[in-house]
N, C-alpha and C positions, 0 to 999 in steps of 0.2 A: 329511415335507415338505421339497420340495426348492427351493432359492432361486436363480433365475436372474439374474444380474447383467446390465445392460443393457452393451453393448460400450464406451460413453463413460464408464462407472462408473470406470474406472482415471486418467480424467482429474482426478478431484476432488482439488483440494488438500489437503495434510494440516494445513494451518494456516488461520487467519483473514487474508483481506485486507482492507485499509484503502483506502477511497475517499480522494480529497484532502479533502473537506469534513470528514471525521472526523480528519484529520491537522492541519489548518490552520484550520479552522473555517469558518465561512459557511453555505453552503445558502440556501434561499428566505428564511428568517426570521431567519437567523443564530443558530439555535438549539443548533447543534452547537458544544460547549465545545472550543476547540483543544488538542489535545495539544501542538502546536508553534506559537505564535503569531506568524506571519509573513506577509508578502504572498505571492501565489500567484507573481508573479513572482521574488520571492527564492527562495521553495521551489524552481522550476525551474531558476534559476540554479544552486543549491547541487546539483540534480541532475546538471545538465550538467556541471558541474565535478569531480562524484566526491564531494563533501561529503556529499551525502544519498544515501541508498540509491537504487537504479534502481527504475523502475516495472515490474510483470508486466502485459503487454498482455492485456486481456479481449476485445477486439474491435477492429474498425476506428478507433473511438471513444472508447473505455473503458480505462482503466487502474486500477491498484490498487497498493497496497505491502504486502509481507508484514509484519505485525503485529511478527514477530521483529526484522526488519530495523530498523523504526521504533523498537522497544524499545531494541535496541543503541545505535541512533544517539541517541536522549535520554539514555542511560548514557554516550555517548561511546566506544562499543565499536565502533561501525560499522566494517567494513572493506570497501572499494570493490570489492575483486577475488572477489566472489561470482559 
């Protein structure tokens, strides 16, 4: 049996991506428990200042963050020069 991979298969990320509500909480019913309980505006200020990791653009209106970057950030080991 021969397996044929789709041409876009090489664009699949090797790690988990987290959406903002998974990081800071929120969502429709506020059921997502935050990893980092800060306001949305604070989070984006931190990202802009290089304090928090940068987002990965998923589309024109969608971004996510690498789980490894968020874990490093929570442990105090995030380095802004990625």
